[in-house]
N, C-alpha and C positions, 0 to 999 in steps of 0.2 A: 571954420569946419561946417556949426550951424546952419550955416545961409546954405553950405552946399548939399544939407541931410533934407532939409527946407527944398528945394531946389524940385526942377521937372524928373532931372535923372535921378534923386537919391530914391523918390516913389518908386522908377524904374527896379531901381537896385534892391528896393526891402522885401519888391514883389517875386524877385528871384529868388532872394535868402531863405522867404519862408517856405517856399516849393521845394528848394533843396533839403531844408531841415524835414519837411513834411513828409519827403520819399526816402530819407535816411529812418526817421521815426518809423513809416512803415514797412522797410528792410527790414529790422531793426523787432518788429511783431510776429513778423514771418518765420525769422529764424526762431523767434522765443515759442513760438505755435510746435513750429517742425520738434525744435530739441525737446517739448513736453511730449509731443507724439511718442518720439522714440524713447525717452530714458520713462516715459510715467507709464503712458499707454502698452506701446511694446516691448517696455524695458526688457520683461520677463524671455520673453520669445528670444529675444537677440545677447542675451547675456547666456539665455543656454545653448545658442547656437556659438558663440565666441567664447563657449568654456567647453563644450564637449561636441559640437557639430564642426560639418565640415560640406562644401556645396563640391561634389563631384558632376566630372562627364561620363556618359556613361554611353559607348559603343552599342548601337542596332545592327549587328547583321543581316542584310539585304535576302530577301526571300531567292534563291534562284530560276530563272528562267524557267516553264514547263515545255516538254518535247512531247509533239507528239506525232502519229504516223498519218498516211495519205487520208486515212479516212475519219479523223480526227482523236481516236484513241489515245489515250493518255497514256505515254510511255516510262516515264521518269517525272517525278513528282518532290515534292519535300517533306519533311513530319520531323516534328520537336526529338532535338538531339539534348540530352541534362549532363550539361558540360559542369566537372569539380575546378575550383580553381580557386588561389588565392593571392591576395594581396598583404604583400609582406609589411608595410607600414603600419596594417592594421593586426598582422597575425604576433603581436608581441604577447611573453615574449615564443621566439620562431619554434628554438626543439622544442618547450613545452609544447605547444600548438598542433605540430608537425608527431609527435609522437603519442597524443588523445587520438587526433586524427588515426595514424596508424593501428592504435587498438581498437576504433568504432571500427573500421571497415576493415578491417585482416587485411593491410595492404604494407609490405615492409618500408620501414622509416626511409632506410637508402634508397629507395625509389624514388619519392619525393625529393630529397636533397639533391639524387640528380641531378633530374629535373630543374631545380631550381639555383643550380650551377650553371645547366647548358643555357639557361634566361639568364643570365646576372647581368646582361645590357638593361632589360626593362627596369624603366622607374620604377622605385616602389612604391607609390601609388598607382601600379596602373597592374590587372591579373594577370596571373601566369598561370594556364593551363594545366593540370594535373594529371586529369585524367578524362578524353573527351565520353560521351554517348555513354555517360554510366549505367545500370541498372537505377531498378527500383527500389531495391537493398540497400545499394549502396543510399542512393536519394533520402531513402526515408531516416538511413542514423545518422548524415547528414545534418537533418532537419533537427532531429529530435535532440543532439544535442550542441543546436546552432551556439548556443548561449557561452560553450566550454569552447567552443573553435571560434576567437576570434580573425578577421581576416579570408575566412574560409565560407564560400559560397557555392552555389547550384545554380550555374545559371541557362535560359533556355535559350539554345539557337537554332535555324533550320539546318536540317541534314539532308545532306542527296537522298533520294531513296528510286531506285531502278528498281519496277514495279513487275516486270516478267527477269528477274535477275540474269541470268546468262545470255539471255537472248539479245539482238543484236547488240553482241559488248565488242564486238569490235570495230561498228561504225558508231553506236554512240560514244564509249571509251568512256573515262574514269577523270575524276579529280585526285590532285596531291595537294600539298598545302605551299605555299607560297614562299622562297628560300629570298635569304635578304639579299645575295645578285639582285633579284628580278625585283622586289622592293626596289632596289635605286635606281634601277633601271629606267623607271620611268613609263614603261608600258604598262604598266597595269593600276593607273593613278585614280581609280574607286578600292583600293585594296589595303589591308592592313596585315600587319603580322600576323600572323596563325588562322588568314584568309583561306582558305580551299582555292585552286584554281582548275581551268580544262588542262591535262595531262594527255590525254592521247582523244583521238578520234571527233567527231560533231561538236563535243565537247571542251576539245581546245581549240580547234577551230573556230568558231564562234563563239570565244569566250568574252569577246567585248559586249555581243547582247546579251549575253547569257547573265553575268554576269548580277548585274543592277547595281544599287545604289545603297553607301550604307547611310542608317540615320544617328541619332543620338538623342539622348535624354539627362537632363541635369539634374540631381537626384542631392535629397542631404544626406549624411549617414552621421550614424554615432560615432562612442568614439572604439565602438565594438568594429567599425565597418561595416554595419549593417543599415541598410535603407530605413528610411524614417521617413521618407514623402519624395516625392515626384513634382519638383517644378515645372519640368517642362520639358515637355516632347517633343521632335523632328522625327516623321516617321521614316522607315526604310525605303525607297524604289524597286519595287521587282525588275527583275531581270526579263527582257520578250521573254514570246513564246518562239518557237523552231517547229515548222511544220517536214516531217522530213517524205518522202515518196514514195518510202518501203509502205506495202503492205502488212499489217505485224500479225495477220491471220498465215500469211503467207509465209512469211519470216520463222516462224515458229513450225510450220509446218516443213522447209526446208529443212532445217533443226534438228526435227525430231527421223528426218533421211536418213542423217548425216551422223545421230546417236550414234556412238563407238567406234565411230571410224577416225581417223584422217583424212581431211578433205575440206570444198570449196564449192557454193555455187550459188553462183546469180542468175540472178531474174530480172529482163530491162523488156521496158516497151518499145517494141522495136520503131515507132514513129515519133518519140517523143525522146529517148536515152534517159527517162525515169527510171532508175533501180527500182525493181519492186521486190526483192529479197536480194540478199548479201550474206550470205553465211559463212561460218571458218569453224573449221571444228579439228580439234574441240577447242570451246572454250572459255570463261574464267567469270565469276562472278563478282562483276563490280563493284558490289554493295561491301566487297571484302575491304577496296580501297578508302571507302568512307572512315575518317577518323586516324586513319593511317594503316597501311597493311603490316606485317609484323614480319620477321627476318624471314622465321623459318616459312612461311606463304609463303613469299616474294622468292626463295631459295628454290621449293617446290614447283613455283608455276617455272624458273627459271629453266630446272633441269631437267623439265618432262620434253622428253625426245622427241614428241608428237609437237611439238611448243604452241601451250594455248593461247602463247600474248601474240601471236604473227598472225595477221588478217592476208591469211593464205587467198585472197581473192586479188588480194592489188602487190602485196610484198613478197609470194611467194613466182616462183618463176621453174616451168619442166618444159620435157621438148612434147611440140601440138600434137607429134606423132600422127594419124593417119588423120584427124582432123585437117592439119597442114595440106592433102594432096587439093584440098579446093583449091588454094590457092596456085598448086598445081597445073589444075585444070583451067583457071581461069586463063594463067600467063599461056598454056600452051595454045586456046583456041585463039587468046586478041593477036599472038605472035603469027598465024597462021600456022602453026608450025602441025597440029591437026586440026582436024573440025571432027564433026558429029558421027563421019562416018570412021576414021582414019580408026584404024586395028591391032593393037601389040598383041606377038601370042605370050603365054605365062606360060611356060612348061615345068615352076613352083619354083624356079631360080635363074639368076641372071649370072653369065658370068660376063665380068669386065676386067681384063689385066688378067693376073693373077688370080685374081680370087673370084668366088661364086657368092653374089647375095641371093639370098634365099627371099623368099614370098612366105607369108603367113602360110599361106596352104600347100601345102609338100607336093598334093598332086596337080597342083597350075590351076588356073582358071578356061585355059584354053586363047581361043581368040576373042577379045573383046574391043571394045569403043569406050567413050570417056565417061558414057553413062551408066553404061555394066561398071564398066571399073570403079569408079566413083560407090556404086551402091556396094559391089562386090569386094570393095576395099583391096583390090588387085597390087603389090609391092610392084610387079615384076614392071605392069606398065608403065607406071610411075619412074621407074627408072629410068626407063627408057624417055620417057617423055624428059625429066631433067637433064639427063644428060646432052638432049640439043637443047635448052634453055642455055642451062649454065647457071654457074650456083650465083654470078652477080644482075644475071632480070630477075631470077628466083627472086633475089632480096629485095629488086625493086616492084615487082608486084607485091610482097609482104608486108613492104614498108607503104606503100599506098594503102593496104586493106588497115593500117591500123597497128600491122604486130612488131614487135621492136621496140616502140617508141608510148609512151605516156600516154595516158588516156584523156588525162585533166581531171580527172576526177579530185574534187576538190575532198582531198583528207591528206595527211603527210605519207611519208616516206614509201609512196608506190615506187612498184620498179619498170622499169623501162625494159624488162627481158634481151635477148640480142636475137637478130640479125644475120647472120655473118653473109662477109663478102672476100672477095681474093687479095684484098686490099687491106682489109679490117686482121685477115688472119696475120699479111706479114708484116702487118703493124707489130702486132702483138705475140707473135711469137718468132716473129726473123724466119719465118720458113713459108713459100710459098705452095699456093692452093694447092691439093691432089685431086686431080679429075675422080676418082672414085668417091672422095668424099663429096660430091654433089649430087650421088646417089645419094647416100644416108638423108641429107638435106630434105632433099624433092620426097622425100615419104615422112618428111618432121621427127627427125634423129639428128644426128652431128650434133654440132650447134647449137642446134637454133631451139632458144625460151620462149615463152610468152606468160602472162599471167591473165588466171581463168575470165577476167573484167574483161581483158583484150581481148579474148575469142567472141565476151558478149555478145561486143561492140560489133563485132566482126561479122557475126550470126544476125544482130540486129540489123546491120544494113542490107547484107543478103537479102535478107525477107521485108524490107521494106522497098524495096527496090535501087537501093544502091545507096541510099544518102547516108554516111558514116556519122550516129551521133556526137553529139558531148554526152556522155551520163552526169547524171543529175540526184543528186542523194538528197538536197535542201531546195521542198518545192518554194518558202517562202517563211518569212520572218515579221511578225508582227509584234505590235505593242499590247499591253493587255486592256487596251483601250479598242485593240481592234483595227488600228492604223498599219499599214503596210510595208513597213521598213526594208525589206530586202525579197525580191521575188526573182527565181532564175527560169528563166523561158528557156523552148527548148530550143537548141544551137547544132546548125551541121557542119560540120567538120571540113571534110572533103567528102567527093565523090571516088566510088569505089571504078578502080579503072577498067569497068569492061561494057561491051555496049551490051540491050538489051536482048539481043540474040543467045551472046554467051552465059549471062543472066539467068534465059529462062532453061537455055540447058542443060547448068549446074542445077538451076534446082529440081530438072524430071530428075537428075542423079540421086540429088537429095530425097525426097519422094520414093525410089525404093529403096532404098536404103532401110528403111521405117516399114513400106506399104511393099514391095515386090516381093516374090518368089524367093528370091536370093540375096535379099540384101541383109545385111550384116548384123542390124541391130530391130529385127520381127518381136522384140521380146518388149518393142518400146514399144507395139500396134497397139490401137485403142479403135474398139468398131464405133464409137461415136464423134472422132477428133483424130485429124490428119493432122500427124505430126511428119517435118521432114528434119532428117538430122546428117551425124554423120559422128561416126565411133572414132577411138583412137585408142591404143596401148603402148605407151612411152618404154621404152627401156629406160630401166637405171645400173645396167650392169650390161658389159659387153662378153658374149659365151667366148668361152675358147674351143670350142666344138661344134659344128653344125648340128652334133647330135646332143650335146645339152639341151636340157627344157626347164621352161620355169617353174614346173612341180616340183624341182629337186633343189631350188633354192632358199635360202629361208627368208622369212617376211618381210623385212626390211631392204632384201634386195629384189623382190618384185615386180615386175612394171606398174607401169600409173596409168588408171584408167578414166577415159575421157570419153564424154560423149556432149556435141553441143548440137542443138535443137530450135525450132520454132515451129509454132502451132497459134490456128490452123495453119494448113499449107497456102490453102491461095486467098485469106485471107488472115495476114499474121498479128495477134494481141498480145506475144509474148516470146523473147526468144531467152533462150538459155546454154546455161556454161556450166556443164558440171566435172568436176574434179576429185576421184576417187583413190587417196595414195596406196600404190602397194596391192589393187585392186586386183590388177591382174589381167580383165578384159574391159575393157570400155561396152560391153554393148549388156553383159551380168552385173556387172557390177552398177556403173555409171548409169549406163541406158532407165533402167526401171526405177531412179531416182526423177528423172527429168522427167519421166511419164508420169510417174504419181505428182510431180508438183505442177505441173499442165495439167495434169486432169484436174486437181484441186483446185487451180487458179481459173479454168473456164466456169466448174461448176461455180465459183461464188461469184460471177462476173454474171452466169444465166441467173442466178438467185437473186441477185442486184436487178435485173433487166423485167425477170418474174415481176417485183415487187415494185418498180417502176411503171407496170403496164397495168 
């Protein structure tokens, strides 16, 4: 053996053994130093942590994306909300803590107990929201008695704020708390229990852009659950910014013009299809939905006969009434049944079969051609023209003009309306189409149903020379850094089914409606802006006798008032559709609304041009 250690190999082995021993000694030295650091230098701190403190992760709610109008005016932002929560693990004894809290802020203890029972699946170390968006009095009372309320905390979270309250409520929408089924669906990856998501309007359609990403912080809490130290923070990511096409000032003007009446207004750029204003009346305050609307408020909204939650621009359907005569005129001209000189005579009514169809003018209009028939809205002219066309040919033109089909606006629950055909009636009722029904359809009554949005798009197409645009409500979506994430560009859906000759003739008739001596909408005439349009009075009640008068009807049975228009007549920059429910006469009820809206918009445009020059 001694010989072995004395050999060359033994020297090599001794060197390696010495190295290993040195390594082991060094490792133990490091461990001893670390142990000394933890036990002696930081021993008190870690002893305190182990005995009375613990580390927790707190969620940081993201700031929801802002919403602006076409001019960059802020419409929707966020404000701080002070929320009252409780962590059951820290709130010991729970009953005593709740009783004290109840006494300090004057809220029944049963209300807290009910909330806790409803959230029994929430882990005991996670906060349960007792009351959202509490006032300063409650916040002060809790903080003053914080030491006496273990596990009770006030947290600050971003809360949605609709700056102009009821303005544009139907298109911007509102939020609601996410439910368990939605959380489990996986469709909302950036959300957690208690978060609010878009429930209606743009807030819902663009939820994935607006929501943002949550953050978190690692905190140290004491035995009473109070944060004593913030160890690490990961900031939340703000949602993206949405730029609408609406002009906020024009939107508010439209809402002011509708105040106190049920109805709708749509204003559109005829060339691009961008929605300039989209008002539905009555409206509602989205801020009431922030933090949860009460049952009484919800019941009040649902029971209102004027349906404030309904977006009447796309969800309500009405007979188009005499505005439909534009379609009948186009079809008659394009099918060669009439030309600009063809005359029909109106004696105040038209006898068809054993029934007499009345004209709105009892004494009749006499002999007139299509341009005059449009300007004076003669029913008898269009009865006869519709009879020659037939219901199916009328429906073909109406559909090509975008009536009875959804416009493609990116909002939910858009109605398609109805343009009847003989096949539709047979399928729907089992009864064949009756020839007399075509006469009613030709003047926009009968089964015809359209939305104000459809009529706005149609008028935009007439105004721009025949291109039916897709209505656009969102111009673009940008990140907070200004990167464009989505941009909606103008798109033409279809061409209206008429020649330039037909278009020119129809436009002459629409100009006469407002500017002619016998036009039905002279009330909409402006000195400095030429408006072209068409009135409509949609019956919602069938008179039993020819002597019955609308004046004798109760308010809810009076006709709806229509006016559709564009301006200026020679170079249109705005197309408008107005419906006033039970407003009786299109000229007197809806015409002034469109006139004032156009005047306001053109004034705005002139002011902008003046500033630019």
